[in-house]
C-alpha positions as CSV (number, residue, x, y, z in Angstrom):
1,M,19.8,106.9,-3.1
2,V,19.1,103.2,-2.1
3,N,21.5,100.9,-2.8
4,V,20.3,97.8,-5.0
5,A,22.7,95.5,-3.5
6,T,21.1,96.4,0.2
7,V,17.7,96.2,-0.8
8,D,18.4,92.7,-2.4
9,S,20.0,91.9,0.7
10,Q,16.8,92.9,3.0
11,L,14.5,91.4,0.7
12,R,16.3,88.0,1.1
13,G,15.5,88.2,4.7
14,F,12.2,89.5,4.6
15,R,10.2,86.6,5.2
16,E,11.9,86.1,8.5
17,R,12.3,89.6,9.4
18,G,9.1,91.2,8.2
19,Y,10.3,94.6,7.5
20,L,12.7,96.8,5.0
21,V,14.3,100.2,5.1
22,L,14.9,102.2,2.2
23,P,16.3,105.6,3.2
24,G,16.0,108.7,0.8
25,W,14.2,106.5,-1.7
26,L,11.6,109.2,-3.0
27,P,12.9,111.9,-5.3
28,D,13.3,115.3,-3.6
29,D,10.9,117.2,-6.0
30,F,8.2,114.5,-5.4
31,V,8.7,114.9,-1.6
32,Q,8.1,118.6,-1.6
33,R,5.0,118.2,-3.5
34,L,3.8,115.3,-1.3
35,A,4.5,117.6,1.7
36,Q,2.5,120.4,0.2
37,E,-0.3,117.8,-0.5
38,V,-0.1,116.8,3.2
39,D,-0.6,120.3,4.6
40,F,-3.2,121.3,2.3
41,W,-5.0,117.8,3.6
42,V,-4.9,118.5,7.2
43,D,-4.9,122.5,7.0
44,T,-8.4,122.5,5.2
45,G,-9.9,120.0,7.3
46,W,-10.4,117.2,4.7
47,R,-8.5,114.7,6.7
48,Q,-11.0,115.4,9.8
49,R,-13.8,115.1,7.5
50,S,-12.4,111.6,6.1
51,I,-12.0,110.5,9.8
52,D,-15.6,111.8,10.4
53,A,-16.9,109.8,7.5
54,C,-15.7,106.4,9.1
55,G,-18.2,107.2,11.8
56,R,-21.1,107.5,9.5
57,P,-23.2,104.0,8.3
58,A,-21.3,101.9,6.1
59,D,-23.5,103.0,3.2
60,G,-22.8,106.7,3.8
61,E,-21.1,108.6,1.6
62,G,-17.4,109.6,2.0
63,P,-15.9,113.4,2.1
64,E,-16.1,115.0,-1.3
65,V,-12.0,114.8,-1.6
66,V,-10.1,111.5,-0.8
67,E,-6.6,111.0,-0.2
68,L,-6.1,109.5,-4.3
69,D,-8.0,112.8,-5.7
70,L,-4.9,114.5,-4.6
71,A,-2.2,114.6,-7.8
72,A,0.9,113.4,-5.9
73,H,-0.8,111.3,-3.5
74,G,-2.3,109.2,-6.5
75,E,1.3,109.1,-8.0
76,L,2.5,108.1,-4.8
77,A,-0.1,104.8,-4.8
78,V,1.4,103.7,-8.1
79,H,4.9,104.9,-7.8
80,P,6.6,102.6,-10.4
81,P,9.5,101.6,-8.0
82,L,7.5,101.0,-5.4
83,L,5.1,98.5,-7.4
84,E,8.0,96.8,-8.7
85,L,9.7,96.1,-5.2
86,I,6.4,95.0,-3.7
87,S,5.7,92.6,-7.0
88,R,8.7,90.6,-6.0
89,N,8.1,87.2,-4.9
90,E,9.6,87.7,-1.4
91,L,6.7,90.4,-0.9
92,L,3.5,90.1,-2.9
93,G,4.2,88.7,-5.9
94,R,2.8,89.9,-9.4
95,S,-0.9,90.2,-8.7
96,F,-1.7,92.7,-5.8
97,V,-4.4,95.2,-5.1
98,F,-4.5,98.6,-3.4
99,H,-6.1,98.4,0.2
100,H,-6.0,101.6,1.4
101,L,-3.6,105.0,2.2
102,H,-3.6,107.4,4.8
103,S,-2.0,110.9,5.0
104,D,-1.1,112.6,8.2
105,R,1.0,115.5,10.1
106,R,1.4,115.4,13.8
107,P,3.3,117.5,16.2
108,C,6.8,115.8,17.4
109,A,5.5,116.4,20.7
110,G,2.5,114.3,20.4
111,G,2.2,110.8,22.0
112,G,2.8,107.2,20.8
113,K,0.7,104.7,19.8
114,S,0.4,101.2,21.5
115,W,2.3,98.1,19.9
116,H,0.1,96.7,17.5
117,H,-0.4,95.3,13.7
118,D,-2.4,96.1,10.6
119,Y,-3.1,92.7,9.0
120,E,-6.7,92.4,7.9
121,Q,-7.4,88.6,7.5
122,P,-8.6,86.9,10.6
123,A,-6.0,86.1,13.1
124,G,-4.9,82.2,13.4
125,G,-5.7,82.1,9.4
126,G,-2.1,80.8,8.4
127,R,-1.6,84.5,6.3
128,R,-1.0,82.7,3.1
129,H,-2.0,85.8,1.3
130,P,0.4,88.5,2.7
131,M,-0.5,92.2,3.0
132,V,2.4,95.0,3.3
133,H,2.1,98.7,4.5
134,A,4.9,101.1,3.0
135,L,5.1,103.8,5.7
136,H,6.5,106.9,3.6
137,Y,8.4,109.6,6.2
138,I,8.8,111.9,3.6
139,R,10.3,114.9,6.0
140,G,12.7,111.6,7.6
141,L,12.9,110.8,10.8
142,R,15.0,112.1,13.8
143,P,15.0,111.0,17.4
144,G,13.2,114.2,18.3
145,M,10.2,113.3,16.0
146,G,9.5,110.3,17.5
147,G,10.6,107.0,16.2
148,L,9.1,103.5,14.6
149,A,9.9,100.4,16.7
150,V,9.3,97.1,15.1
151,L,9.4,93.7,16.3
152,P,11.4,91.5,14.0
153,G,9.7,88.0,13.2
154,S,6.4,88.7,15.1
155,H,4.6,88.9,11.7
156,R,4.9,85.0,12.0
157,E,2.8,85.0,15.2
158,P,-0.9,84.2,14.9
159,L,-1.9,86.9,17.1
160,G,-4.5,89.5,16.6
161,K,-3.9,93.1,16.4
162,D,-4.0,94.3,19.8
163,A,-2.2,91.4,21.4
164,R,0.7,93.3,22.4
165,G,-1.3,96.6,22.9
166,H,-1.3,96.4,26.8
167,L,2.4,97.1,26.6
168,G,1.9,100.5,25.7
169,T,5.0,101.8,23.7
170,D,7.4,100.3,26.3
171,A,10.5,99.0,24.5
172,L,10.7,95.4,24.1
173,P,13.5,92.5,23.7
174,G,14.6,92.1,20.3
175,E,13.0,95.3,18.7
176,V,14.6,97.5,16.2
177,L,14.0,101.3,16.5
178,I,14.0,103.3,13.4
179,D,14.2,107.0,14.5
180,D,17.0,108.4,12.0
181,L,16.3,108.6,8.3
182,P,16.4,111.2,5.6
183,P,13.8,112.9,3.6
184,G,12.0,110.5,1.5
185,S,12.7,107.6,3.0
186,T,9.9,104.5,3.5
187,V,9.8,101.7,5.7
188,I,8.1,98.3,4.3
189,L,6.3,96.3,6.6
190,H,4.6,93.0,6.3
191,S,1.2,93.8,7.7
192,A,1.3,91.6,10.6
193,L,4.6,92.6,12.1
194,F,4.1,94.2,15.4
195,H,5.3,97.9,16.0
196,T,4.8,101.1,17.7
197,R,5.2,104.7,17.3
198,R,7.2,106.0,20.2
199,A,7.0,109.2,21.6
200,P,10.1,111.3,21.7
201,V,12.2,111.7,25.2
202,A,13.1,114.9,23.9
203,P,10.7,116.4,21.5
204,E,11.4,118.9,18.6
205,T,9.6,121.7,17.8
206,G,7.8,121.3,14.3
207,V,5.7,118.4,13.0
208,R,6.2,114.9,11.7
209,Y,4.9,113.8,8.3
210,M,4.1,110.3,7.7
211,I,1.8,108.4,4.7
212,D,1.4,104.7,4.7
213,A,0.0,102.7,1.7
214,S,-1.1,99.3,2.0
215,Y,-1.3,96.5,-0.5
216,C,-2.4,92.8,-0.6
217,R,-1.7,89.7,-2.0
218,T,-4.8,88.9,-4.4
219,G,-6.4,85.3,-4.2
220,V,-8.8,86.2,-1.3
221,Q,-11.1,88.8,-0.6
222,W,-10.0,91.5,2.1
223,P,-11.9,93.4,4.3
224,P,-11.8,97.2,3.7
225,V,-11.2,99.6,6.5
226,K,-13.2,102.6,5.2
227,P,-16.9,102.3,4.5
228,Y,-16.1,104.7,1.4
229,W,-13.8,102.2,0.0
230,R,-15.6,102.2,-3.1
231,Q,-15.0,105.9,-3.6
232,I,-11.6,105.5,-3.0
233,L,-11.2,102.8,-6.0
234,N,-13.3,104.9,-8.1
235,A,-11.4,107.9,-7.5
236,A,-7.9,106.0,-8.8
237,N,-10.2,104.3,-11.5
238,R,-11.5,107.8,-12.8
239,R,-8.1,108.9,-12.9
240,G,-6.6,106.0,-14.8
241,L,-3.5,105.3,-12.0
242,A,-3.1,102.1,-12.7
243,R,-3.7,101.6,-16.5
244,D,-2.8,98.5,-18.0
245,R,0.3,97.6,-16.2
246,W,-1.5,96.8,-13.0
247,P,-4.8,95.7,-13.9
248,E,-6.0,94.3,-10.7
249,L,-4.6,97.2,-8.5
250,F,-8.1,99.1,-7.9
251,A,-10.5,96.3,-8.6
252,A,-13.4,96.0,-6.2
253,R,-14.2,92.4,-6.8
254,H,-11.1,91.7,-4.4
255,F,-13.1,93.1,-1.4
256,T,-15.7,92.0,1.0
257,E,-18.5,94.3,2.2
258,Y,-17.4,97.0,4.8
259,V,-18.2,95.6,8.5
260,R,-17.9,98.3,11.1
261,P,-15.8,97.0,13.9
262,A,-17.8,96.4,17.2
263,E,-17.3,99.1,19.6
264,G,-14.2,99.2,21.4
265,A,-12.8,96.4,19.5
266,R,-10.5,95.6,16.6
267,A,-10.3,92.3,14.2
């Protein structure tokens, strides 16, 4: 159970550090339902179909099933404690929009991912409109699964997504390695915070689960990351996920049209 005083303390330092850690935050029964859906998403091939759909023309249709069609995944996107937390002024404030959700299961012995950030406004724009990523480690993290390393304060640097990509997953001065969390834990990052998935030195057998969901402050149009982004918002609206409490959460007017990244380049 997350200690409220600890969360408040982390929130006070969020603007400087750019991240907060919520161990064991999601209820056990919810975690079980999410894990079953991730297994379904991967094992039936829907995850791969969603990746393949991103390679089709921007006006092409997405897969028949998107993440927000899954019952528990949709509930996670609007999980009341999560939305209440990110509505705090230290994070996004009261008006924000859902950006995307990815769901994955990978072998613990899989590779890492180089240092990067995921903020979607152009570099150098002042980042007046924050964006956050909620990384849900539904089965927790252990050193043998591979850790999440973050570089505190790096979200304040006006750098592009891959400005540190040439460093691979190397340890950096001042980094914080997060690799020991109980099931149902969530890490919230300012999306411009540099981070890396580091492969374990001694990998466990088994798999590593992670669902990441992203949200943005309203007041500027955000570029979507999937060509079928309207289909995702429509799934949420069809299911009535936001209801009256969060009227802007799945509103298409907060997005630009999709533009495919140049080959070999990232925004």
